[in-house]
N, CA, C and O atoms as CSV, one atom per row, in Angstrom:
chain,resi,resn,atom,element,x,y,z
A,1,MET,N,N,0.837,-1.175,0.000
A,1,MET,CA,C,0.000,0.000,0.000
A,1,MET,C,C,0.881,1.238,0.000
A,1,MET,O,O,1.916,1.280,0.666
A,2,VAL,N,N,0.464,2.232,-0.746
A,2,VAL,CA,C,1.132,3.528,-0.765
A,2,VAL,C,C,0.083,4.581,-0.447
A,2,VAL,O,O,-1.012,4.564,-1.008
A,3,LEU,N,N,0.423,5.505,0.461
A,3,LEU,CA,C,-0.421,6.654,0.750
A,3,LEU,C,C,0.421,7.890,0.488
A,3,LEU,O,O,1.486,8.060,1.081
A,4,GLU,N,N,-0.059,8.758,-0.407
A,4,GLU,CA,C,0.681,9.962,-0.751
A,4,GLU,C,C,-0.180,11.195,-0.581
A,4,GLU,O,O,-1.386,11.175,-0.825
A,5,VAL,N,N,0.467,12.273,-0.156
A,5,VAL,CA,C,-0.177,13.576,-0.070
A,5,VAL,C,C,0.257,14.353,-1.309
A,5,VAL,O,O,1.449,14.444,-1.602
A,6,THR,N,N,-0.713,14.914,-2.038
A,6,THR,CA,C,-0.371,15.632,-3.254
A,6,THR,C,C,0.543,16.814,-2.965
A,6,THR,O,O,0.464,17.462,-1.921
A,7,SER,N,N,1.405,17.063,-3.928
A,7,SER,CA,C,2.307,18.209,-3.866
A,7,SER,C,C,1.771,19.280,-4.805
A,7,SER,O,O,0.655,19.172,-5.314
A,8,SER,N,N,2.565,20.304,-5.028
A,8,SER,CA,C,2.136,21.338,-5.970
A,8,SER,C,C,2.025,20.770,-7.375
A,8,SER,O,O,1.336,21.340,-8.221
A,9,ASN,N,N,2.698,19.651,-7.634
A,9,ASN,CA,C,2.614,18.972,-8.932
A,9,ASN,C,C,1.649,17.792,-8.804
A,9,ASN,O,O,2.012,16.651,-9.088
A,10,TYR,N,N,0.417,18.079,-8.372
A,10,TYR,CA,C,-0.546,17.013,-8.108
A,10,TYR,C,C,-0.893,16.208,-9.345
A,10,TYR,O,O,-1.353,15.073,-9.225
A,11,GLN,N,N,-0.685,16.764,-10.532
A,11,GLN,CA,C,-0.971,16.011,-11.755
A,11,GLN,C,C,-0.121,14.744,-11.835
A,11,GLN,O,O,-0.584,13.717,-12.331
A,12,ALA,N,N,1.119,14.814,-11.348
A,12,ALA,CA,C,1.983,13.627,-11.349
A,12,ALA,C,C,1.412,12.557,-10.435
A,12,ALA,O,O,1.453,11.373,-10.771
A,13,ASP,N,N,0.877,12.955,-9.275
A,13,ASP,CA,C,0.298,11.989,-8.347
A,13,ASP,C,C,-0.935,11.324,-8.948
A,13,ASP,O,O,-1.180,10.140,-8.718
A,14,LEU,N,N,-1.709,12.081,-9.717
A,14,LEU,CA,C,-2.966,11.566,-10.262
A,14,LEU,C,C,-2.808,10.901,-11.625
A,14,LEU,O,O,-3.755,10.292,-12.122
A,15,ARG,N,N,-1.643,11.003,-12.233
A,15,ARG,CA,C,-1.447,10.387,-13.554
A,15,ARG,C,C,-0.198,9.518,-13.600
A,15,ARG,O,O,-0.292,8.292,-13.652
A,16,THR,N,N,0.970,10.151,-13.580
A,16,THR,CA,C,2.236,9.438,-13.751
A,16,THR,C,C,2.441,8.380,-12.676
A,16,THR,O,O,2.794,7.241,-12.979
A,17,LYS,N,N,2.223,8.753,-11.432
A,17,LYS,CA,C,2.451,7.808,-10.340
A,17,LYS,C,C,1.427,6.685,-10.331
A,17,LYS,O,O,1.735,5.567,-9.918
A,18,VAL,N,N,0.215,6.972,-10.782
A,18,VAL,CA,C,-0.804,5.915,-10.863
A,18,VAL,C,C,-0.297,4.805,-11.782
A,18,VAL,O,O,-0.375,3.626,-11.436
A,19,ARG,N,N,0.217,5.174,-12.940
A,19,ARG,CA,C,0.742,4.171,-13.883
A,19,ARG,C,C,1.905,3.405,-13.266
A,19,ARG,O,O,1.980,2.181,-13.373
A,20,ALA,N,N,2.814,4.137,-12.616
A,20,ALA,CA,C,3.999,3.493,-12.031
A,20,ALA,C,C,3.614,2.497,-10.941
A,20,ALA,O,O,4.128,1.379,-10.916
A,21,TYR,N,N,2.718,2.889,-10.043
A,21,TYR,CA,C,2.321,1.996,-8.958
A,21,TYR,C,C,1.495,0.818,-9.465
A,21,TYR,O,O,1.631,-0.295,-8.956
A,22,ALA,N,N,0.647,1.047,-10.453
A,22,ALA,CA,C,-0.121,-0.060,-11.032
A,22,ALA,C,C,0.821,-1.069,-11.690
A,22,ALA,O,O,0.656,-2.277,-11.518
A,23,ASN,N,N,1.809,-0.574,-12.444
A,23,ASN,CA,C,2.792,-1.469,-13.069
A,23,ASN,C,C,3.586,-2.251,-12.034
A,23,ASN,O,O,3.982,-3.390,-12.282
A,24,ALA,N,N,3.820,-1.642,-10.873
A,24,ALA,CA,C,4.550,-2.312,-9.787
A,24,ALA,C,C,3.633,-3.229,-8.978
A,24,ALA,O,O,4.079,-3.891,-8.041
A,25,GLU,N,N,2.353,-3.263,-9.343
A,25,GLU,CA,C,1.338,-4.095,-8.681
A,25,GLU,C,C,1.133,-3.750,-7.216
A,25,GLU,O,O,0.898,-4.630,-6.387
A,26,VAL,N,N,1.223,-2.453,-6.900
A,26,VAL,CA,C,0.883,-1.983,-5.559
A,26,VAL,C,C,-0.630,-2.154,-5.428
A,26,VAL,O,O,-1.381,-1.551,-6.195
A,27,PRO,N,N,-1.096,-2.972,-4.464
A,27,PRO,CA,C,-2.513,-3.321,-4.427
A,27,PRO,C,C,-3.462,-2.178,-4.063
A,27,PRO,O,O,-4.610,-2.160,-4.508
A,28,VAL,N,N,-2.990,-1.225,-3.258
A,28,VAL,CA,C,-3.833,-0.098,-2.851
A,28,VAL,C,C,-2.984,1.167,-2.889
A,28,VAL,O,O,-1.910,1.230,-2.290
A,29,TYR,N,N,-3.483,2.168,-3.602
A,29,TYR,CA,C,-2.820,3.463,-3.686
A,29,TYR,C,C,-3.818,4.508,-3.210
A,29,TYR,O,O,-4.876,4.682,-3.814
A,30,VAL,N,N,-3.481,5.206,-2.122
A,30,VAL,CA,C,-4.337,6.232,-1.548
A,30,VAL,C,C,-3.686,7.583,-1.816
A,30,VAL,O,O,-2.521,7.801,-1.484
A,31,ILE,N,N,-4.458,8.490,-2.425
A,31,ILE,CA,C,-3.955,9.827,-2.719
A,31,ILE,C,C,-4.758,10.830,-1.900
A,31,ILE,O,O,-5.984,10.891,-1.999
A,32,VAL,N,N,-4.058,11.608,-1.097
A,32,VAL,CA,C,-4.683,12.685,-0.336
A,32,VAL,C,C,-4.591,13.926,-1.211
A,32,VAL,O,O,-3.533,14.548,-1.314
A,33,ASP,N,N,-5.698,14.279,-1.837
A,33,ASP,CA,C,-5.757,15.385,-2.791
A,33,ASP,C,C,-6.129,16.668,-2.043
A,33,ASP,O,O,-7.305,17.001,-1.894
A,34,ARG,N,N,-5.110,17.371,-1.581
A,34,ARG,CA,C,-5.333,18.594,-0.805
A,34,ARG,C,C,-5.932,19.707,-1.645
A,34,ARG,O,O,-6.685,20.536,-1.134
A,35,ARG,N,N,-5.612,19.732,-2.902
A,35,ARG,CA,C,-6.091,20.798,-3.779
A,35,ARG,C,C,-7.616,20.779,-3.911
A,35,ARG,O,O,-8.250,21.833,-3.980
A,36,HIS,N,N,-8.204,19.575,-3.946
A,36,HIS,CA,C,-9.649,19.444,-4.142
A,36,HIS,C,C,-10.369,18.868,-2.917
A,36,HIS,O,O,-11.550,18.530,-2.999
A,37,ASP,N,N,-9.671,18.754,-1.788
A,37,ASP,CA,C,-10.248,18.209,-0.550
A,37,ASP,C,C,-10.928,16.871,-0.787
A,37,ASP,O,O,-12.106,16.695,-0.475
A,38,ARG,N,N,-10.172,15.932,-1.341
A,38,ARG,CA,C,-10.694,14.599,-1.633
A,38,ARG,C,C,-9.648,13.551,-1.293
A,38,ARG,O,O,-8.453,13.840,-1.230
A,39,LEU,N,N,-10.113,12.337,-1.076
A,39,LEU,CA,C,-9.245,11.188,-0.871
A,39,LEU,C,C,-9.553,10.201,-1.992
A,39,LEU,O,O,-10.695,9.770,-2.150
A,40,HIS,N,N,-8.545,9.848,-2.760
A,40,HIS,CA,C,-8.701,8.887,-3.850
A,40,HIS,C,C,-8.183,7.539,-3.363
A,40,HIS,O,O,-7.088,7.457,-2.805
A,41,VAL,N,N,-8.961,6.489,-3.570
A,41,VAL,CA,C,-8.519,5.138,-3.215
A,41,VAL,C,C,-8.565,4.303,-4.489
A,41,VAL,O,O,-9.631,4.063,-5.058
A,42,LEU,N,N,-7.391,3.869,-4.922
A,42,LEU,CA,C,-7.273,3.077,-6.137
A,42,LEU,C,C,-6.892,1.649,-5.757
A,42,LEU,O,O,-5.975,1.434,-4.964
A,43,THR,N,N,-7.598,0.679,-6.324
A,43,THR,CA,C,-7.344,-0.729,-6.020
A,43,THR,C,C,-7.409,-1.551,-7.307
A,43,THR,O,O,-7.850,-1.067,-8.350
A,44,ASP,N,N,-6.972,-2.773,-7.212
A,44,ASP,CA,C,-7.027,-3.726,-8.327
A,44,ASP,C,C,-6.163,-3.283,-9.509
A,44,ASP,O,O,-6.682,-2.956,-10.576
A,45,PRO,N,N,-4.824,-3.275,-9.310
A,45,PRO,CA,C,-3.940,-2.864,-10.405
A,45,PRO,C,C,-4.012,-3.842,-11.578
A,45,PRO,O,O,-4.057,-5.059,-11.399
A,46,ALA,N,N,-4.021,-3.267,-12.783
A,46,ALA,CA,C,-4.047,-4.064,-14.008
A,46,ALA,C,C,-3.214,-3.335,-15.053
A,46,ALA,O,O,-3.651,-2.326,-15.607
A,47,GLN,N,N,-2.033,-3.835,-15.319
A,47,GLN,CA,C,-1.068,-3.228,-16.238
A,47,GLN,C,C,-0.719,-1.825,-15.779
A,47,GLN,O,O,-0.074,-1.670,-14.742
A,48,ASP,N,N,-1.122,-0.796,-16.515
A,48,ASP,CA,C,-0.700,0.563,-16.144
A,48,ASP,C,C,-1.834,1.409,-15.580
A,48,ASP,O,O,-1.801,2.637,-15.665
A,49,GLU,N,N,-2.837,0.751,-15.003
A,49,GLU,CA,C,-3.947,1.484,-14.390
A,49,GLU,C,C,-4.556,0.660,-13.260
A,49,GLU,O,O,-4.187,-0.495,-13.046
A,50,TYR,N,N,-5.488,1.269,-12.548
A,50,TYR,CA,C,-6.222,0.572,-11.498
A,50,TYR,C,C,-7.654,0.361,-11.982
A,50,TYR,O,O,-8.270,1.265,-12.548
A,51,ALA,N,N,-8.172,-0.839,-11.753
A,51,ALA,CA,C,-9.534,-1.155,-12.189
A,51,ALA,C,C,-10.572,-0.394,-11.374
A,51,ALA,O,O,-11.653,-0.082,-11.874
A,52,THR,N,N,-10.242,-0.094,-10.119
A,52,THR,CA,C,-11.188,0.584,-9.237
A,52,THR,C,C,-10.571,1.887,-8.736
A,52,THR,O,O,-9.457,1.892,-8.212
A,53,HIS,N,N,-11.304,2.997,-8.901
A,53,HIS,CA,C,-10.856,4.316,-8.431
A,53,HIS,C,C,-12.067,4.993,-7.800
A,53,HIS,O,O,-12.998,5.413,-8.486
A,54,ARG,N,N,-12.025,5.086,-6.468
A,54,ARG,CA,C,-13.125,5.725,-5.750
A,54,ARG,C,C,-12.629,7.030,-5.137
A,54,ARG,O,O,-11.511,7.111,-4.628
A,55,VAL,N,N,-13.481,8.046,-5.197
A,55,VAL,CA,C,-13.147,9.359,-4.647
A,55,VAL,C,C,-14.058,9.601,-3.448
A,55,VAL,O,O,-15.271,9.407,-3.524
A,56,HIS,N,N,-13.451,10.031,-2.335
A,56,HIS,CA,C,-14.188,10.222,-1.090
A,56,HIS,C,C,-14.040,11.661,-0.611
A,56,HIS,O,O,-12.990,12.283,-0.770
A,57,ALA,N,N,-15.120,12.178,-0.019
A,57,ALA,CA,C,-15.181,13.564,0.433
A,57,ALA,C,C,-15.116,13.639,1.964
A,57,ALA,O,O,-15.330,12.637,2.646
A,58,PRO,N,N,-14.818,14.834,2.501
A,58,PRO,CA,C,-14.847,15.023,3.954
A,58,PRO,C,C,-16.202,14.577,4.510
A,58,PRO,O,O,-17.246,14.785,3.892
A,59,GLY,N,N,-16.156,13.960,5.686
A,59,GLY,CA,C,-17.368,13.447,6.312
A,59,GLY,C,C,-17.536,11.953,6.105
A,59,GLY,O,O,-18.349,11.318,6.778
A,60,GLU,N,N,-16.771,11.386,5.177
A,60,GLU,CA,C,-16.864,9.951,4.918
A,60,GLU,C,C,-15.805,9.189,5.703
A,60,GLU,O,O,-14.732,9.715,5.999
A,61,LEU,N,N,-16.126,7.944,6.035
A,61,LEU,CA,C,-15.169,6.993,6.587
A,61,LEU,C,C,-14.891,5.979,5.491
A,61,LEU,O,O,-15.820,5.457,4.874
A,62,VAL,N,N,-13.617,5.698,5.245
A,62,VAL,CA,C,-13.221,4.805,4.166
A,62,VAL,C,C,-12.506,3.600,4.762
A,62,VAL,O,O,-11.480,3.744,5.426
A,63,THR,N,N,-13.050,2.415,4.523
A,63,THR,CA,C,-12.393,1.187,4.960
A,63,THR,C,C,-11.586,0.647,3.788
A,63,THR,O,O,-12.129,0.371,2.718
A,64,LEU,N,N,-10.283,0.500,4.004
A,64,LEU,CA,C,-9.411,0.006,2.950
A,64,LEU,C,C,-9.565,-1.503,2.806
A,64,LEU,O,O,-9.962,-2.180,3.755
A,65,PRO,N,N,-9.254,-2.033,1.628
A,65,PRO,CA,C,-9.379,-3.479,1.411
A,65,PRO,C,C,-8.488,-4.267,2.367
A,65,PRO,O,O,-7.387,-3.834,2.704
A,66,GLU,N,N,-8.969,-5.411,2.792
A,66,GLU,CA,C,-8.194,-6.249,3.713
A,66,GLU,C,C,-6.949,-6.826,3.059
A,66,GLU,O,O,-6.110,-7.417,3.740
A,67,SER,N,N,-6.818,-6.664,1.751
A,67,SER,CA,C,-5.638,-7.168,1.045
A,67,SER,C,C,-4.354,-6.503,1.523
A,67,SER,O,O,-3.265,-7.000,1.234
A,68,ILE,N,N,-4.456,-5.389,2.248
A,68,ILE,CA,C,-3.248,-4.737,2.764
A,68,ILE,C,C,-2.716,-5.434,4.018
A,68,ILE,O,O,-1.628,-5.115,4.498
A,69,GLY,N,N,-3.485,-6.381,4.542
A,69,GLY,CA,C,-3.015,-7.162,5.681
A,69,GLY,C,C,-3.407,-6.614,7.037
A,69,GLY,O,O,-2.912,-7.089,8.059
A,70,ALA,N,N,-4.285,-5.624,7.069
A,70,ALA,CA,C,-4.733,-5.039,8.334
A,70,ALA,C,C,-6.096,-4.403,8.114
A,70,ALA,O,O,-6.467,-4.079,6.985
A,71,LYS,N,N,-6.847,-4.224,9.214
A,71,LYS,CA,C,-8.112,-3.498,9.130
A,71,LYS,C,C,-7.812,-2.021,9.328
A,71,LYS,O,O,-7.372,-1.600,10.398
A,72,VAL,N,N,-8.057,-1.240,8.282
A,72,VAL,CA,C,-7.757,0.191,8.339
A,72,VAL,C,C,-8.973,0.970,7.855
A,72,VAL,O,O,-9.485,0.727,6.762
A,73,THR,N,N,-9.429,1.911,8.681
A,73,THR,CA,C,-10.498,2.813,8.301
A,73,THR,C,C,-9.978,4.233,8.422
A,73,THR,O,O,-9.431,4.613,9.458
A,74,LEU,N,N,-10.146,5.014,7.371
A,74,LEU,CA,C,-9.665,6.389,7.349
A,74,LEU,C,C,-10.835,7.358,7.440
A,74,LEU,O,O,-11.842,7.197,6.750
A,75,ASP,N,N,-10.697,8.354,8.287
A,75,ASP,CA,C,-11.653,9.453,8.373
A,75,ASP,C,C,-11.143,10.521,7.407
A,75,ASP,O,O,-10.115,11.147,7.663
A,76,VAL,N,N,-11.848,10.730,6.309
A,76,VAL,CA,C,-11.375,11.627,5.261
A,76,VAL,C,C,-11.092,13.024,5.813
A,76,VAL,O,O,-10.062,13.616,5.492
A,77,GLU,N,N,-11.984,13.549,6.629
A,77,GLU,CA,C,-11.795,14.886,7.221
A,77,GLU,C,C,-10.499,14.943,8.028
A,77,GLU,O,O,-9.735,15.898,7.891
A,78,ALA,N,N,-10.242,13.953,8.854
A,78,ALA,CA,C,-9.045,13.931,9.696
A,78,ALA,C,C,-7.772,13.807,8.858
A,78,ALA,O,O,-6.764,14.449,9.154
A,79,VAL,N,N,-7.821,12.987,7.822
A,79,VAL,CA,C,-6.647,12.820,6.958
A,79,VAL,C,C,-6.334,14.123,6.231
A,79,VAL,O,O,-5.176,14.536,6.173
A,80,LEU,N,N,-7.354,14.772,5.679
A,80,LEU,CA,C,-7.140,16.041,4.981
A,80,LEU,C,C,-6.610,17.120,5.914
A,80,LEU,O,O,-5.731,17.893,5.533
A,81,THR,N,N,-7.133,17.179,7.125
A,81,THR,CA,C,-6.669,18.167,8.100
A,81,THR,C,C,-5.202,17.919,8.456
A,81,THR,O,O,-4.408,18.858,8.510
A,82,ALA,N,N,-4.845,16.665,8.696
A,82,ALA,CA,C,-3.464,16.318,9.036
A,82,ALA,C,C,-2.507,16.623,7.878
A,82,ALA,O,O,-1.330,16.907,8.098
A,83,ALA,N,N,-3.019,16.562,6.650
A,83,ALA,CA,C,-2.182,16.798,5.471
A,83,ALA,C,C,-2.057,18.264,5.111
A,83,ALA,O,O,-1.339,18.609,4.173
A,84,GLY,N,N,-2.749,19.142,5.844
A,84,GLY,CA,C,-2.677,20.573,5.520
A,84,GLY,C,C,-3.519,20.897,4.315
A,84,GLY,O,O,-3.014,21.397,3.310
A,85,ARG,N,N,-4.789,20.616,4.410
A,85,ARG,CA,C,-5.726,20.689,3.299
A,85,ARG,C,C,-5.904,22.058,2.702
A,85,ARG,O,O,-5.536,23.076,3.287
A,86,GLY,N,N,-6.492,22.054,1.494
A,86,GLY,CA,C,-6.954,23.266,0.860
A,86,GLY,C,C,-5.978,23.920,-0.080
A,86,GLY,O,O,-4.775,23.676,0.012
A,87,PRO,N,N,-6.474,24.763,-1.001
A,87,PRO,CA,C,-5.625,25.485,-1.945
A,87,PRO,C,C,-4.601,26.331,-1.220
A,87,PRO,O,O,-4.891,26.936,-0.187
A,88,GLY,N,N,-3.407,26.366,-1.769
A,88,GLY,CA,C,-2.341,27.166,-1.170
A,88,GLY,C,C,-1.596,26.451,-0.076
A,88,GLY,O,O,-0.669,27.010,0.509
A,89,SER,N,N,-1.989,25.199,0.218
A,89,SER,CA,C,-1.309,24.472,1.299
A,89,SER,C,C,-0.393,23.392,0.769
A,89,SER,O,O,-0.010,22.494,1.518
A,90,GLU,N,N,-0.030,23.452,-0.497
A,90,GLU,CA,C,0.779,22.410,-1.099
A,90,GLU,C,C,2.239,22.434,-0.665
A,90,GLU,O,O,3.012,21.574,-1.088
A,91,GLY,N,N,2.629,23.374,0.151
A,91,GLY,CA,C,4.039,23.509,0.525
A,91,GLY,C,C,4.518,22.492,1.537
A,91,GLY,O,O,5.728,22.304,1.663
A,92,GLY,N,N,3.637,21.825,2.265
A,92,GLY,CA,C,4.070,20.852,3.248
A,92,GLY,C,C,2.964,20.524,4.211
A,92,GLY,O,O,1.880,21.104,4.168
A,93,LEU,N,N,3.255,19.587,5.079
A,93,LEU,CA,C,2.258,19.153,6.046
A,93,LEU,C,C,2.082,20.205,7.123
A,93,LEU,O,O,3.021,20.912,7.486
A,94,ALA,N,N,0.862,20.295,7.626
A,94,ALA,CA,C,0.544,21.245,8.686
A,94,ALA,C,C,1.028,20.732,10.028
A,94,ALA,O,O,0.848,21.401,11.046
């Protein structure tokens, strides 16, 4: 599993890195999209993409697939807050 917080170059996280992690068969890729206040959960890698891509908003609880080897539930609001959410906050974690 990989969990990444978007940087100022969030396009790389949402495109280039998706292909790289899918090719490496990373089973779960979680992207904390600070620019749009969303959490992306990508699962089921197949060649250079993920078969499943779900987008979650603040207020949601997200349970990750058990394929990561642990029971993990993420509170989208808490994750975004910890990551320094919102436009203009791409410089680093809060």
